[in-house]
C-alpha positions in Angstrom: -6.0 -12.7 15.4 -8.2 -9.4 13.3 -8.5 -9.8 9.5 -10.8 -7.0 7.9 -12.4 -7.3 5.0 -11.4 -5.5 1.6 -14.9 -4.6 -0.1 -15.1 -3.0 -3.8 -16.6 0.9 -4.0 -18.5 0.1 -6.6 -20.3 -2.8 -6.2 -19.3 -4.2 -2.5 -17.5 -7.3 -3.8 -15.2 -8.9 -1.4 -11.9 -8.1 -3.0 -10.2 -9.6 -0.4 -9.2 -10.3 3.6 -6.3 -9.1 5.8 -4.8 -8.6 8.9 -5.0 -5.1 9.9 -2.3 -2.9 8.7 -1.1 -5.9 6.9 -0.8 -3.9 3.9 3.1 -2.3 3.6 2.7 -0.3 0.3 0.3 1.1 -2.3 -2.2 -1.7 -4.3 -4.0 -1.5 -7.0 -6.8 -4.2 -7.0 -9.9 -4.7 -9.9 -13.0 -5.5 -9.4 -13.8 -8.9 -11.1 -17.3 -8.1 -11.4 -17.8 -4.8 -12.0 -14.0 -4.0 -12.9 -13.6 -0.9 -10.8 -9.9 -0.3 -9.6 -9.8 0.0 -6.4 -6.1 1.7 -4.5 -5.3 1.1 -1.2 -2.9 2.6 0.6 -1.1 1.7 4.4 -2.4 4.0 6.8 1.1 5.1 8.2 3.9 5.7 6.1 6.4 2.7 6.3 10.1 3.2 8.3 12.0 2.6 5.1 9.9 5.8 3.5 11.0 7.8 6.8 14.6 7.5 6.1 14.5 8.1 2.8 12.2 11.7 3.4 14.9 12.7 6.3 17.9 11.7 3.4 19.4 8.7 5.5 
């Protein structure tokens, strides 16, 4: 399985590693080095979000 490194946009410190498409919802993580908050969202919406938007 391929893991990708998620790094801080400010100082490029490693925040965490995860499998590709492992993030199911929006997350925020604070860099321990520069204190910048990074917000990550999934590349495609989750199926439950699609159902909620369509009114099911």
